[in-house]
Structure formats: C-alpha cells, structure tokens
C-alpha positions as CSV (number, residue, x, y, z in Angstrom):
1,M,8.1,-13.2,44.4
2,L,9.7,-12.9,40.9
3,S,13.1,-11.1,40.8
4,K,13.5,-7.9,38.8
5,H,15.0,-9.5,35.6
6,Q,12.9,-12.7,35.7
7,P,10.3,-12.7,32.9
8,Q,6.9,-11.6,34.2
9,P,4.0,-13.8,33.1
10,S,2.4,-12.6,29.8
11,F,-0.7,-14.8,30.1
12,E,-2.5,-17.2,32.4
13,T,-2.9,-20.8,31.3
14,P,-5.4,-23.3,32.9
15,S,-3.6,-26.3,34.3
16,S,-6.1,-28.6,32.7
17,L,-5.2,-27.6,29.2
18,S,-4.5,-30.5,26.9
19,L,-1.0,-31.0,25.4
20,S,-2.3,-30.5,21.9
21,A,-4.0,-27.2,22.8
22,A,-1.0,-26.1,24.9
23,S,1.2,-26.5,21.8
24,L,-0.7,-23.6,20.2
25,L,0.3,-21.2,22.9
26,P,2.9,-18.5,22.1
27,P,6.3,-18.5,23.7
28,P,6.0,-17.2,27.3
29,V,8.4,-14.3,26.8
30,P,7.1,-11.6,24.4
31,R,9.3,-10.0,21.7
32,I,9.2,-6.3,21.1
33,L,10.8,-4.5,18.2
34,F,12.0,-0.9,18.4
35,A,11.9,0.6,14.9
36,L,14.5,3.4,15.2
37,S,15.8,6.3,13.1
38,L,19.4,6.2,12.0
39,Q,20.0,9.4,14.1
40,G,18.3,12.1,16.0
41,H,15.8,10.3,18.2
42,D,15.2,11.3,21.8
43,P,17.3,9.0,24.1
44,T,14.8,9.2,27.0
45,E,12.0,8.0,24.8
46,V,14.0,4.9,23.9
47,V,15.8,4.1,27.2
48,N,12.8,4.4,29.6
49,V,10.6,2.2,27.5
50,W,13.5,-0.3,27.0
51,S,14.4,-0.3,30.7
52,H,10.8,-1.1,31.8
53,L,10.2,-3.9,29.2
54,T,13.6,-5.6,29.8
55,K,14.2,-5.0,33.5
56,E,10.7,-4.8,35.0
57,E,9.0,-7.3,32.7
58,G,12.0,-9.3,31.7
59,W,10.9,-9.4,28.1
60,H,13.0,-9.5,24.9
61,V,13.6,-6.2,23.0
62,E,15.3,-6.0,19.6
63,F,16.1,-3.0,17.4
64,A,16.0,-2.1,13.7
65,T,16.8,0.8,11.5
66,E,16.1,1.2,7.8
67,T,19.6,0.1,6.7
68,G,20.6,-2.0,9.7
69,E,23.2,0.5,10.6
70,S,23.6,1.5,14.3
71,S,21.1,4.0,15.5
72,K,22.4,7.3,17.1
73,A,20.4,9.4,19.5
74,D,20.3,13.2,19.4
75,A,23.8,13.9,20.8
76,K,22.7,17.3,22.2
77,L,20.5,15.5,24.6
78,L,23.3,13.2,25.8
79,D,26.3,15.5,25.9
80,K,27.2,17.2,29.2
81,G,26.3,20.9,29.4
82,L,23.5,23.3,30.3
83,F,21.4,22.4,27.3
84,R,21.2,18.8,28.5
85,T,20.4,20.0,32.0
86,V,17.4,22.0,30.7
87,L,16.1,19.9,27.8
88,G,18.2,16.8,27.7
89,A,18.4,13.3,29.2
90,K,18.7,12.8,33.0
91,N,21.9,11.1,34.3
92,A,20.1,7.8,34.8
93,V,18.9,7.9,31.1
94,V,22.5,8.7,29.9
95,E,23.8,5.7,31.9
96,G,20.9,3.6,30.6
97,W,21.7,4.6,27.0
98,Y,25.2,3.4,27.1
99,E,24.1,0.2,28.8
100,M,21.5,-0.4,26.1
101,A,23.9,0.6,23.3
102,G,26.3,-2.1,24.5
103,S,23.8,-4.8,24.6
104,R,23.9,-7.7,22.1
105,E,20.4,-6.8,20.8
106,F,21.5,-3.2,20.0
107,T,24.8,-4.0,18.5
108,N,23.0,-6.7,16.4
109,M,20.8,-4.1,14.8
110,R,18.2,-5.5,12.4
111,R,16.9,-3.6,9.3
112,F,13.3,-2.9,8.1
113,G,14.3,-1.6,4.6
114,G,16.1,-3.1,1.6
115,Q,15.3,-6.4,-0.2
116,E,13.1,-9.0,1.4
117,Q,16.0,-11.3,2.3
118,G,17.4,-10.3,5.6
119,R,14.7,-7.7,6.2
120,V,13.0,-8.0,9.6
121,N,9.3,-8.9,9.6
122,F,7.2,-6.8,12.0
123,T,4.7,-9.6,12.4
124,D,7.3,-11.8,14.1
125,Y,7.0,-9.5,17.1
126,D,4.3,-9.0,19.8
127,A,4.7,-5.3,19.6
128,V,6.4,-2.6,17.5
129,Y,7.4,0.7,19.1
130,L,8.3,4.0,17.3
131,P,10.0,6.7,19.5
132,G,10.2,10.3,18.5
133,G,12.7,13.1,18.4
134,Q,12.7,16.8,17.5
135,D,16.0,17.1,15.7
136,N,15.6,17.7,12.0
137,T,17.7,14.6,11.2
138,M,14.5,12.7,12.1
139,M,12.8,13.7,8.8
140,S,14.1,10.8,6.8
141,Y,12.7,8.4,9.5
142,F,9.3,10.1,9.3
143,L,9.2,9.8,5.5
144,S,10.8,6.3,5.3
145,Q,8.9,4.4,2.6
146,P,10.1,0.9,3.9
147,L,8.8,1.8,7.3
148,H,5.5,3.0,5.9
149,T,5.1,-0.3,4.0
150,A,5.9,-2.4,7.0
151,L,3.3,-0.4,9.1
152,V,0.6,-0.8,6.4
153,N,1.2,-4.6,6.5
154,Y,1.4,-4.7,10.3
155,L,-1.6,-2.6,11.5
156,P,-4.4,-5.0,10.3
157,N,-2.9,-7.6,12.7
158,C,-3.4,-5.1,15.6
159,A,-7.3,-5.1,15.4
160,R,-8.8,-5.9,18.7
161,H,-11.0,-9.1,19.2
162,T,-13.6,-7.7,21.5
163,S,-16.6,-9.9,20.8
164,P,-17.5,-12.7,23.2
165,I,-15.9,-16.0,22.6
166,T,-18.8,-18.3,21.5
167,D,-19.3,-21.7,20.0
168,N,-19.3,-20.1,16.5
169,P,-16.5,-17.5,16.4
170,P,-15.0,-16.0,13.3
171,V,-11.8,-17.5,11.8
172,L,-9.0,-16.0,13.8
173,Q,-5.3,-15.9,13.0
174,P,-3.2,-18.6,14.8
175,K,-1.4,-16.2,17.1
176,P,-2.1,-13.3,19.4
177,Q,-3.0,-9.9,17.9
178,H,-0.1,-7.5,17.7
179,V,0.5,-4.1,19.4
180,L,1.7,-0.9,17.9
181,A,3.0,2.0,20.1
182,A,4.3,5.4,19.3
183,L,5.6,8.3,21.4
184,S,5.7,12.0,20.5
185,Q,6.7,12.5,16.9
186,G,7.0,8.7,16.5
187,V,3.3,9.0,15.5
188,L,4.3,10.7,12.3
189,P,5.5,7.7,10.3
190,I,2.1,6.1,11.2
191,A,0.3,9.2,10.0
192,F,2.3,9.3,6.7
193,A,1.9,5.6,6.0
194,K,-1.0,5.1,3.5
195,Y,-3.0,2.1,2.4
196,P,-2.6,1.4,-1.4
197,A,-5.1,3.2,-3.7
198,D,-6.3,-0.3,-4.7
199,Y,-6.6,-1.6,-1.1
200,Q,-9.2,-4.4,-0.9
201,D,-11.2,-2.5,1.7
202,S,-12.4,0.7,0.0
203,T,-13.0,2.5,3.3
204,H,-9.2,2.5,3.8
205,A,-7.9,2.8,0.2
206,G,-5.5,5.6,-0.3
207,K,-5.9,6.9,3.2
208,S,-3.4,7.1,6.1
209,I,-3.4,4.0,8.3
210,L,-4.1,6.5,11.2
211,H,-7.2,7.9,9.5
212,N,-9.7,6.0,11.7
213,L,-7.6,5.6,14.8
214,E,-7.6,7.5,18.1
215,S,-4.2,9.0,18.9
216,T,-2.3,11.6,20.8
217,S,1.2,13.0,19.8
218,L,3.4,15.9,20.9
219,P,0.8,18.7,21.3
220,V,1.3,22.2,19.9
221,W,1.8,23.8,23.3
222,M,4.6,21.4,24.3
223,E,6.4,21.7,20.9
224,T,6.2,25.5,21.2
225,V,7.8,25.5,24.6
226,T,10.6,23.2,23.4
227,W,11.3,25.4,20.4
228,G,11.3,28.6,22.6
229,V,13.7,27.2,25.1
230,S,16.0,25.9,22.4
231,E,16.2,29.4,20.9
232,L,18.3,30.4,23.9
233,W,21.1,28.2,22.5
234,R,20.4,29.4,18.9
235,M,19.0,25.9,18.1
236,G,15.5,27.1,17.4
237,E,15.5,26.1,13.7
238,Q,16.7,22.7,14.6
239,Y,13.9,22.1,17.0
240,K,11.2,24.1,15.3
241,A,8.4,22.0,13.9
242,R,8.7,21.7,10.1
243,S,6.2,20.4,7.6
244,H,7.3,16.8,7.3
245,T,4.2,16.0,5.1
246,P,5.3,14.1,2.0
247,T,4.9,16.3,-1.0
248,A,7.2,14.6,-3.5
249,K,7.9,11.0,-4.5
250,H,10.4,9.2,-2.4
251,G,14.0,9.9,-3.7
252,E,13.0,13.0,-5.7
253,K,15.4,15.9,-5.3
254,K,14.2,19.0,-3.7
255,E,15.7,22.4,-4.4
256,A,17.3,24.2,-1.5
257,E,15.2,27.3,-2.0
258,D,12.0,25.2,-1.8
259,D,13.1,23.7,1.5
260,D,13.8,27.2,2.9
261,K,10.2,28.2,2.0
262,K,8.7,25.2,3.6
263,E,6.1,26.2,6.2
264,H,6.6,25.3,9.8
265,E,3.9,22.9,10.9
266,Y,3.3,21.3,14.3
267,T,3.2,17.6,14.9
268,E,-0.3,17.8,16.3
269,D,-1.5,19.6,13.1
270,M,0.1,17.0,10.8
271,V,-1.6,14.2,12.7
272,K,-5.0,15.8,12.9
273,K,-5.3,16.7,9.3
274,I,-5.2,13.0,8.2
275,M,-7.9,11.9,10.6
276,D,-11.5,11.3,9.6
277,N,-12.8,13.2,12.6
278,P,-9.9,15.0,14.4
279,E,-12.1,16.6,17.0
280,A,-13.1,13.1,18.3
281,Q,-10.0,11.1,17.4
282,Y,-7.2,13.4,18.5
283,K,-6.5,13.2,22.2
284,R,-4.6,16.2,23.4
285,G,-4.4,15.3,27.1
286,P,-4.2,17.6,30.1
287,L,-2.6,21.0,29.8
288,G,0.4,20.4,32.0
289,P,3.3,17.9,32.6
290,L,1.1,15.1,33.8
291,A,1.8,11.8,32.1
292,F,-0.7,10.9,29.4
293,T,-1.2,7.9,27.2
294,H,-4.1,6.8,25.1
295,A,-5.1,3.3,23.8
296,D,-7.3,3.1,20.7
297,P,-10.6,1.2,21.4
298,N,-10.6,-0.8,18.2
299,Y,-6.9,-1.6,17.7
300,H,-4.0,-2.5,20.0
301,Y,-2.5,0.9,19.3
302,I,-1.2,3.0,22.2
303,S,0.3,6.5,21.9
304,A,1.8,9.1,24.2
305,R,2.9,12.8,24.1
306,S,6.4,13.3,25.3
307,T,9.5,12.0,27.1
308,G,7.7,12.3,30.5
309,D,5.2,9.7,29.3
310,A,7.8,7.1,28.4
311,K,7.5,4.9,31.5
312,D,3.7,5.1,31.4
313,L,3.7,4.2,27.8
314,A,6.0,1.1,28.5
315,I,3.5,0.0,31.1
316,G,0.7,0.5,28.6
317,I,2.5,-1.5,26.0
318,A,2.9,-4.4,28.5
319,K,-0.8,-4.2,29.3
320,E,-1.8,-4.3,25.6
321,I,0.5,-7.3,25.0
322,R,-1.0,-9.2,27.9
323,T,-4.5,-8.4,26.8
324,A,-3.9,-9.6,23.3
325,R,-2.1,-12.8,24.5
326,Q,-4.7,-13.6,27.1
327,R,-7.5,-13.3,24.5
328,F,-5.6,-15.8,22.3
329,V,-5.2,-18.2,25.2
330,D,-8.9,-18.0,26.0
331,E,-9.7,-18.7,22.4
332,V,-7.4,-21.8,22.5
333,V,-9.2,-23.0,25.7
334,A,-12.5,-22.4,24.0
335,G,-11.4,-24.6,21.1
336,V,-11.4,-21.8,18.5
337,H,-8.1,-23.0,17.1
338,D,-7.2,-26.5,16.0
339,A,-4.0,-28.4,16.5
340,K,-2.5,-26.7,13.4
341,G,-3.1,-23.3,14.8
342,K,-6.0,-22.4,12.5
343,G,-9.5,-21.2,13.2
344,T,-11.9,-24.1,13.6
345,H,-14.9,-22.2,12.4
346,T,-15.8,-20.2,9.3
C-alpha cells in the first residue's frame, strides 16, 4: 500500500520491455503547471487541485504567472469575516493556501510572458491548469496575450490518439500527449486565444482554439447567485460578470467612460459565442450544486464549473494524464517509436 505522499503510478510497464524501449518512457512522476493570474484568483480552485495532485498522487506541481511575480489570491475569499463564511474559502483551504504559498515551487514562480529566454514552455509539462476567479482584477489574465500564444502552441499536443495501435500507425510525437484543464472562468483565456489568421489548417485559422471543443464553465445561474449574494456586501460590481471579450489591440488605452458603458456579459455566454455549435458543445451540467466536470472526446481537455468541482477536476486531470501516458507506453511496446524517440512509420 502506497503512502499518501508517495508518487502514484502514472502508467503500467510490461516487465519484458527491452532496455532500449524502456529508455523512451517518460519520467515516472508527471509534472503539472498551474498558469495563474497575478491576483484575484479563487484560492479554493487552486488549493484543492494542488492538494490532490501533490498529496494524493504525489506528483510535481509548478506555478507560473505572466511576469514571474508572486500570484495573489482574492483576499476577500481568504480574510476572516462573514463574507468569507458565505462565499469564501473554508478553513482547510485557507490553511492549504498558506502551506502551498510557502512551498519551494510557489516561491520559485515561473513566467509564461516576456522574452523567450527564461520563459516557461508549456510543452515541458504533462498538464497545464487554468483556475478561475470572479474578481475584476482577473481581467488582465483573461486577456493575456502571452498566455493566449502559449495555449495556441500547446493545444495541438493535446489531441487524443484514439485509433487502434497497428503495424502501420501514423508518425507520433516522441512523448505522451498533453492535458489542458480549466475551472470556472479559467476557460476564458482558452476561449479568447485564437489561431493565427494564416494558420496552416484553414479549418482553425482565425478562430478561437475552443471553437471545436466541448467545454463547460461557470454557468449563468451560478454566476447570478454569486453576484446577488455579493451585493449584500456592496461588492456586486466587483463580482458581476463583465464583457471580457477582447475589443481592442493589446496595450491599447481605453477611455474610462467606455469602460463604464461596457455591457455585463456572463462567462457562459462568452464561451458559447465562440463555439461552432454551442448547443452541442457547451455542457451546462445539472441545475444544482452537484460536482460536474467534462472531458472533450477529441482532446485531452477537461473543464469544470465552480469551486465545488475542484477535487473532481483534479481527479479528472490525473485520469487524463494516465490515459495519455499509458497510450504512449503501449505505442512504445508496439514498436511505434524507435530508440531516438521518433515515429517508426510514415
């Protein structure tokens, strides 16, 4: 029986595997990157996923912000008081937050923006996770161009390999497919990230990278409830859904009066309007507090709705990582990859 912090197996390897084939296998402990906002994210959505992946699975989690500066959670959800009791983090989450914030991985924050040198590469990780948050300070995270660019480059590596492994498989990349995960408003950066207009595949060119994926997000009814309750503390505007949709070039100044006139728009609506077929692709989940996650059938992409789904999402992330890794191991066993880690067939 494995102890709580001992790494849980991420794939099964046949004992008869040759040494040359075994050299192609990934490190036994997966690495997961949490791409965080500089401030305003929901602590529960970070801590509960971190806790499961590091303590239950024993896997390695690292953190990154756009600038590499330390990430700060929404203080209103951590500070003692009635507001935290109603809408904020539970005591266990608060304790977990300070434990996580004091870890070497958190204090050694990486960065996903800036120049290439020193910038973290998403494809070095088995999974990338984007948590959400309803504070208006999250807007710069939703609209982050460096984050969008990283996601555009990352998503193609998340495509599922679902065809049977045969004697004549396609050329496959020499490592397991990656996993992308998002919770609540964490889906928005994915929705706002666009393939270049001259993208080599014309079916994707100029479209959101979420355009053909199935996804959930914070649904309208949950967002409305949160806004209504926050109004009791005169924080309604801070927690009311705003139109985060990019309407100007990155870095362009916006007049204050234009911002005041900005229409309020729900997360669900912002996600649905970039989908090819929102009625089929958007997964609203049950009307109630039951946990809900959804995995896309064609990509290793898993999404969830709210803080109450965080633990289930973490379990889903682990499942997706295992599925991708086991597929790669099975390909190695079948001789799909040569000793240099490249596909053996064309």
